Backbone as JSON, one array per atom type, in Angstrom:
{
  "sequence": "MEKQIPTLYEWAGGLEKFEQLTELFYAKVQADEKLSEVFRHMSPAHAKHVAHFIAEVFGGGKLYTEGDGGSHARMVQHHIGKMLTEELRKRWLHLLLETADEMGLAADPEFRSAFVGYLEWGSRLAVINSQLPENPVGQQEPMPKWGWGETGGPYMPG",
  "N": [[29.65, 2.89, 19.51], [26.78, 1.55, 18.15], [25.16, 2.24, 15.1], [21.76, 2.94, 14.78], [19.44, 1.83, 12.48], [16.75, 3.43, 11.04], [13.23, 2.52, 10.77], [11.35, 2.14, 7.71], [8.97, 3.47, 8.06], [9.58, 5.32, 10.13], [11.58, 6.8, 8.8], [10.17, 7.95, 6.71], [8.61, 9.78, 8.02], [6.61, 9.15, 9.77], [3.22, 8.47, 10.97], [1.63, 10.73, 10.34], [2.65, 11.6, 7.87], [2.03, 9.41, 6.17], [-0.76, 9.4, 6.33], [-1.3, 11.92, 5.25], [-0.3, 11.52, 2.65], [-2.03, 9.45, 1.63], [-4.53, 10.7, 1.84], [-4.32, 12.94, 0.1], [-3.7, 11.55, -2.24], [-5.99, 9.82, -2.68], [-7.91, 11.74, -3.14], [-7.11, 12.62, -5.64], [-7.52, 10.23, -7.02], [-10.3, 9.99, -6.93], [-10.96, 12.04, -8.66], [-9.95, 11.16, -11.03], [-10.4, 10.03, -14.31], [-10.32, 7.28, -15.06], [-9.64, 5.74, -12.73], [-11.51, 6.56, -10.84], [-13.86, 5.17, -11.25], [-13.34, 2.6, -10.27], [-13.05, 3.13, -7.58], [-15.4, 4.28, -6.73], [-17.24, 3.59, -4.73], [-15.9, 3.94, -2.41], [-15.27, 4.11, 1.05], [-15.54, 6.84, 3.41], [-13.48, 6.52, 5.23], [-11.52, 5.14, 3.92], [-8.98, 6.11, 2.86], [-7.56, 6.62, 5.22], [-7.44, 4.05, 6.37], [-5.86, 2.73, 4.47], [-3.51, 4.21, 4.74], [-2.82, 3.45, 7.35], [-2.41, 0.72, 6.95], [-0.19, 0.65, 5.14], [1.65, 2.03, 6.75], [1.92, 0.23, 8.89], [3.01, -2.0, 7.58], [5.44, -0.89, 6.91], [6.71, -0.74, 9.33], [5.47, 0.65, 11.4], [4.2, -0.17, 13.77], [1.19, -1.79, 15.03], [-0.93, -0.5, 13.54], [-2.95, -0.86, 11.61], [-3.88, -3.52, 12.01], [-4.53, -3.68, 14.76], [-5.53, -1.1, 15.44], [-7.44, -0.57, 13.41], [-8.71, -2.95, 13.19], [-8.05, -4.65, 11.15], [-6.54, -6.99, 8.77], [-4.07, -8.9, 6.95], [-5.38, -10.66, 5.24], [-7.89, -9.45, 5.15], [-7.32, -7.04, 3.78], [-6.51, -8.07, 1.3], [-8.91, -9.26, 0.55], [-10.48, -7.09, -0.19], [-9.81, -6.72, -2.81], [-10.57, -8.93, -4.28], [-12.2, -10.31, -7.06], [-12.46, -7.86, -8.38], [-11.37, -7.48, -10.86], [-9.1, -6.02, -11.83], [-6.93, -4.2, -14.01], [-3.78, -4.14, -15.8], [-3.34, -1.64, -16.89], [-4.9, 0.02, -15.18], [-3.53, -0.47, -12.8], [-1.0, 0.65, -13.36], [-1.74, 3.32, -13.7], [-2.72, 3.91, -11.15], [-0.37, 3.57, -9.63], [1.27, 5.54, -10.81], [-0.13, 7.94, -10.1], [0.07, 7.79, -7.32], [2.85, 7.93, -6.85], [3.37, 10.42, -7.97], [1.9, 12.02, -6.21], [3.36, 11.54, -3.86], [5.76, 12.82, -4.51], [4.84, 15.48, -4.83], [3.97, 16.15, -2.25], [6.25, 16.02, -0.8], [7.3, 13.64, 0.29], [9.84, 11.57, 1.68], [12.61, 11.53, -0.46], [15.02, 10.37, -0.99], [17.3, 8.1, -2.63], [17.47, 5.47, -1.47], [15.23, 5.2, 0.26], [13.14, 5.69, -1.6], [13.55, 3.59, -3.37], [12.87, 1.35, -1.79], [10.22, 2.05, -1.18], [8.95, 2.25, -3.74], [9.47, -0.35, -4.56], [7.85, -1.81, -2.77], [5.3, -0.81, -3.51], [5.13, -1.64, -6.18], [5.25, -4.44, -5.85], [2.99, -4.9, -4.15], [0.86, -3.77, -5.68], [0.91, -5.31, -7.98], [0.28, -7.82, -6.92], [-2.29, -7.17, -6.1], [-3.61, -6.92, -8.56], [-3.37, -9.56, -9.51], [-4.78, -10.96, -7.46], [-7.26, -9.78, -7.78], [-8.4, -11.06, -9.88], [-9.31, -13.4, -8.95], [-11.82, -15.68, -7.61], [-12.01, -16.25, -4.93], [-10.51, -15.51, -1.76], [-7.07, -15.97, -1.49], [-5.55, -15.75, 0.77], [-5.28, -16.67, 4.06], [-6.89, -16.05, 7.27], [-5.02, -16.37, 9.29], [-2.62, -15.65, 8.23], [0.29, -13.63, 8.43], [0.76, -10.04, 8.56], [2.29, -8.34, 5.8], [5.75, -7.42, 5.91], [7.95, -4.82, 5.3], [11.16, -3.77, 4.42], [14.35, -2.19, 4.11], [15.56, -3.53, 1.99], [15.95, -6.54, 0.66], [14.12, -8.77, -1.54], [11.51, -11.27, -1.42], [12.06, -13.56, -2.9], [11.06, -15.54, -5.82], [7.7, -15.13, -7.15], [5.3, -17.45, -6.3], [2.37, -18.81, -6.68], [-0.16, -20.21, -4.48]],
  "CA": [[28.2, 2.92, 19.54], [26.22, 1.05, 16.9], [24.17, 3.13, 14.48], [20.42, 2.35, 14.65], [18.81, 2.14, 11.2], [15.32, 3.65, 11.26], [12.31, 1.8, 9.9], [10.84, 2.96, 6.6], [7.93, 4.31, 8.68], [10.25, 6.44, 10.8], [12.31, 7.6, 7.82], [9.18, 8.7, 5.92], [8.05, 10.87, 8.82], [5.57, 8.66, 10.66], [1.82, 8.33, 10.57], [1.13, 11.96, 9.72], [3.05, 11.61, 6.45], [1.28, 8.4, 5.43], [-2.14, 9.87, 6.24], [-1.31, 13.02, 4.27], [-0.11, 10.91, 1.34], [-3.23, 8.75, 1.15], [-5.63, 11.67, 1.7], [-4.1, 13.67, -1.15], [-3.76, 10.59, -3.33], [-7.35, 9.37, -2.98], [-8.63, 12.87, -3.74], [-6.77, 12.54, -7.06], [-8.17, 9.03, -7.56], [-11.73, 10.32, -7.12], [-11.07, 12.95, -9.81], [-9.35, 10.53, -12.2], [-11.4, 9.46, -15.22], [-10.28, 5.82, -15.07], [-9.61, 5.15, -11.39], [-12.69, 6.91, -10.04], [-14.86, 4.11, -11.42], [-12.97, 1.5, -9.38], [-13.14, 3.57, -6.19], [-16.6, 5.1, -6.55], [-17.94, 3.22, -3.49], [-14.9, 4.02, -1.35], [-15.78, 4.7, 2.29], [-14.8, 8.04, 3.82], [-12.32, 6.13, 6.03], [-10.62, 4.32, 3.1], [-7.62, 6.66, 2.79], [-6.91, 6.45, 6.52], [-7.14, 2.63, 6.53], [-4.71, 2.41, 3.61], [-2.34, 4.81, 5.4], [-2.48, 2.6, 8.5], [-1.88, -0.54, 6.41], [1.18, 0.9, 4.65], [2.48, 2.39, 7.89], [2.22, -0.99, 9.63], [3.93, -2.79, 6.74], [6.74, -0.22, 6.94], [7.29, -0.78, 10.66], [4.83, 1.62, 12.28], [3.36, -0.77, 14.8], [-0.03, -2.47, 14.57], [-1.91, 0.54, 13.28], [-4.06, -1.41, 10.83], [-4.44, -4.74, 12.59], [-5.16, -3.43, 16.07], [-6.28, 0.15, 15.43], [-8.56, -0.62, 12.47], [-9.29, -4.29, 13.19], [-7.79, -5.26, 9.84], [-5.59, -8.1, 8.64], [-3.6, -9.05, 5.58], [-6.48, -11.3, 4.5], [-8.95, -8.45, 4.93], [-6.88, -6.13, 2.72], [-6.57, -8.81, 0.04], [-10.33, -9.47, 0.24], [-11.01, -5.89, -0.86], [-9.46, -6.75, -4.24], [-11.1, -10.14, -4.91], [-13.29, -10.13, -8.01], [-12.52, -6.5, -8.94], [-10.9, -7.57, -12.25], [-8.22, -4.9, -12.1], [-6.09, -4.38, -15.19], [-2.44, -3.57, -15.74], [-3.5, -0.21, -17.17], [-5.35, 0.66, -13.95], [-2.44, -0.56, -11.84], [0.01, 1.65, -13.72], [-2.3, 4.65, -13.42], [-2.75, 4.02, -9.69], [1.02, 3.75, -9.19], [1.71, 6.86, -11.27], [-0.73, 8.98, -9.27], [0.59, 7.71, -5.96], [4.22, 8.45, -6.85], [3.23, 11.84, -8.23], [1.46, 12.6, -4.95], [4.49, 11.46, -2.93], [6.67, 13.9, -4.9], [4.21, 16.78, -4.58], [3.85, 16.42, -0.81], [7.57, 16.02, -0.21], [7.68, 12.41, 0.97], [11.28, 11.33, 1.55], [12.93, 11.28, -1.87], [16.36, 9.82, -1.17], [17.23, 6.87, -3.44], [17.26, 4.26, -0.69], [13.83, 5.14, 0.67], [12.25, 5.55, -2.76], [13.7, 2.25, -3.9], [12.06, 0.47, -0.95], [8.82, 2.48, -1.33], [8.48, 1.82, -5.06], [9.49, -1.81, -4.55], [6.64, -2.29, -2.1], [4.12, -0.46, -4.31], [5.13, -2.53, -7.34], [4.9, -5.77, -5.34], [1.61, -4.91, -3.67], [-0.11, -3.49, -6.74], [0.87, -6.48, -8.87], [-0.51, -8.82, -6.22], [-3.69, -6.74, -6.14], [-4.14, -7.28, -9.89], [-3.5, -11.03, -9.52], [-5.87, -11.34, -6.56], [-8.53, -9.24, -8.27], [-8.92, -11.98, -10.89], [-9.72, -14.63, -8.26], [-13.16, -15.67, -7.02], [-11.9, -16.42, -3.48], [-9.3, -14.98, -1.15], [-6.04, -16.99, -1.28], [-4.84, -15.47, 2.01], [-6.05, -17.06, 5.24], [-6.9, -15.11, 8.38], [-3.85, -16.58, 10.13], [-1.41, -15.13, 7.57], [0.76, -12.37, 9.03], [0.87, -8.84, 7.72], [3.6, -8.21, 5.16], [6.72, -6.5, 6.52], [8.84, -4.33, 4.25], [12.31, -3.05, 4.95], [15.22, -1.42, 3.23], [16.32, -4.24, 0.98], [15.75, -7.74, -0.13], [12.81, -9.29, -1.9], [11.29, -12.57, -0.81], [12.19, -14.65, -3.86], [10.07, -15.48, -6.91], [6.28, -15.31, -6.83], [4.82, -18.8, -6.59], [1.04, -18.87, -6.07], [-0.64, -21.46, -3.89]],
  "C": [[27.67, 2.53, 18.16], [25.11, 1.98, 16.39], [22.85, 2.37, 14.29], [19.8, 2.79, 13.33], [17.31, 2.3, 11.45], [14.47, 2.75, 10.36], [11.92, 2.71, 8.75], [9.77, 3.93, 7.11], [8.56, 5.54, 9.33], [10.9, 7.38, 9.79], [11.35, 8.48, 7.01], [8.58, 9.86, 6.69], [6.88, 10.45, 9.69], [4.17, 8.72, 10.09], [1.27, 9.56, 9.86], [1.45, 12.01, 8.23], [2.25, 10.61, 5.63], [-0.19, 8.8, 5.3], [-2.27, 11.02, 5.25], [-1.21, 12.46, 2.85], [-1.41, 10.29, 0.82], [-4.42, 9.69, 0.99], [-5.51, 12.43, 0.39], [-4.25, 12.74, -2.36], [-5.19, 10.19, -3.67], [-8.24, 10.5, -3.46], [-8.35, 12.9, -5.24], [-7.47, 11.36, -7.73], [-9.64, 9.32, -7.84], [-11.95, 11.22, -8.32], [-10.56, 12.33, -11.11], [-10.42, 9.8, -13.02], [-11.45, 7.93, -15.15], [-10.39, 5.2, -13.67], [-10.86, 5.45, -10.56], [-13.78, 5.85, -10.13], [-14.6, 2.94, -10.45], [-13.25, 1.86, -7.93], [-14.41, 4.36, -5.89], [-17.36, 4.8, -5.26], [-17.0, 3.25, -2.28], [-15.5, 4.69, -0.11], [-14.97, 5.94, 2.63], [-13.52, 7.7, 4.61], [-11.26, 5.37, 5.21], [-9.18, 4.83, 3.12], [-6.88, 6.44, 4.1], [-6.55, 4.97, 6.75], [-5.93, 2.22, 5.69], [-3.43, 3.0, 4.21], [-1.87, 3.94, 6.56], [-1.88, 1.28, 8.04], [-0.43, -0.36, 5.98], [2.11, 1.21, 5.81], [2.87, 1.15, 8.69], [3.22, -1.87, 8.86], [5.35, -2.21, 6.8], [7.33, -0.09, 8.35], [6.66, 0.16, 11.67], [3.96, 1.04, 13.37], [2.08, -1.33, 14.2], [-1.18, -1.49, 14.35], [-3.15, 0.02, 12.56], [-4.69, -2.6, 11.54], [-5.11, -4.5, 13.93], [-6.02, -2.17, 16.05], [-7.53, 0.1, 14.56], [-9.24, -1.99, 12.44], [-9.09, -5.02, 11.87], [-6.85, -6.44, 9.93], [-5.11, -8.12, 7.2], [-4.71, -9.65, 4.72], [-7.6, -10.3, 4.2], [-8.58, -7.48, 3.81], [-6.96, -6.83, 1.37], [-8.03, -8.98, -0.39], [-10.95, -8.28, -0.5], [-10.75, -5.9, -2.36], [-10.08, -7.92, -4.99], [-12.28, -9.79, -5.82], [-13.38, -8.77, -8.66], [-12.05, -6.44, -10.4], [-10.08, -6.35, -12.65], [-7.32, -5.22, -13.29], [-4.71, -3.78, -14.95], [-2.49, -2.07, -16.0], [-3.93, 0.55, -15.91], [-4.25, 0.64, -12.89], [-1.38, 0.51, -12.11], [-0.48, 3.06, -13.43], [-2.31, 4.92, -11.92], [-1.35, 4.32, -9.16], [1.54, 5.13, -9.58], [1.16, 7.98, -10.38], [-0.18, 8.96, -7.84], [2.01, 8.26, -5.88], [4.24, 9.95, -7.12], [2.84, 12.58, -6.94], [2.59, 12.62, -3.94], [5.49, 12.58, -3.24], [6.1, 15.26, -4.52], [4.16, 17.13, -3.09], [5.19, 16.39, -0.08], [7.89, 14.8, 0.64], [9.16, 12.16, 0.72], [11.63, 10.87, 0.14], [14.33, 10.71, -2.09], [16.25, 8.47, -1.88], [16.93, 5.61, -2.66], [15.8, 4.12, -0.27], [12.93, 4.91, -0.53], [12.38, 4.19, -3.41], [12.83, 1.27, -3.12], [10.57, 0.78, -1.13], [8.24, 1.99, -2.66], [8.48, 0.29, -5.15], [8.24, -2.37, -3.91], [5.4, -2.01, -2.94], [4.01, -1.35, -5.56], [4.67, -3.93, -6.92], [3.42, -5.83, -4.98], [0.59, -4.69, -4.77], [-0.19, -4.63, -7.74], [0.11, -7.64, -8.22], [-1.99, -8.46, -6.22], [-4.34, -7.11, -7.47], [-4.35, -8.8, -9.96], [-4.7, -11.46, -8.68], [-7.23, -10.87, -7.04], [-9.18, -10.15, -9.32], [-9.51, -13.24, -10.25], [-11.14, -14.53, -7.7], [-13.14, -15.78, -5.49], [-10.55, -15.91, -3.0], [-8.28, -16.1, -0.93], [-5.29, -16.84, 0.04], [-5.74, -15.8, 3.19], [-5.93, -16.03, 6.35], [-5.66, -15.22, 9.26], [-2.58, -16.01, 9.52], [-0.99, -13.8, 8.17], [0.74, -11.22, 8.02], [2.23, -8.86, 7.03], [4.47, -7.23, 5.96], [7.7, -6.1, 5.44], [9.95, -3.52, 4.89], [13.1, -2.37, 3.85], [15.79, -2.21, 2.06], [15.69, -5.36, 0.22], [14.29, -8.06, -0.45], [12.68, -10.7, -1.31], [11.44, -13.75, -1.76], [11.09, -14.59, -4.91], [8.64, -15.71, -6.42], [5.86, -16.71, -7.24], [3.47, -18.96, -5.92], [0.75, -20.25, -5.48], [0.34, -22.0, -2.97]]
}
């Protein structure tokens, strides 16, 4: 009998865990001296939408694209023109990982490697895209998919 490897979504504990993570995290963001300025106009549904986005990327079905009517292009659009800095990115990442530890998100090396890999990749793209005047991602572009291992090669814009 072949062993079935769970998705990152399943391994983390499913939607409830991602919603808990983002709810606790964005409460910290709102209280943070530096990040609160970036997120001051955040909608009450923001944390849930981000949870659904991450959950979908990690294999949780079409929670963001079908449930929230989102897309990869729509998520990228939220960052366009925000002029995010490396300092803000690092602070955002630090608070998110701190929250993951505090709430008991899966902490085994394999999961955390994949989790941190995605957060590093996504947050660095957010900084790059935040410097742009227009969205480089078209509506037809698929949602990112993240698994247990490999990267997609070097970043080459355009």
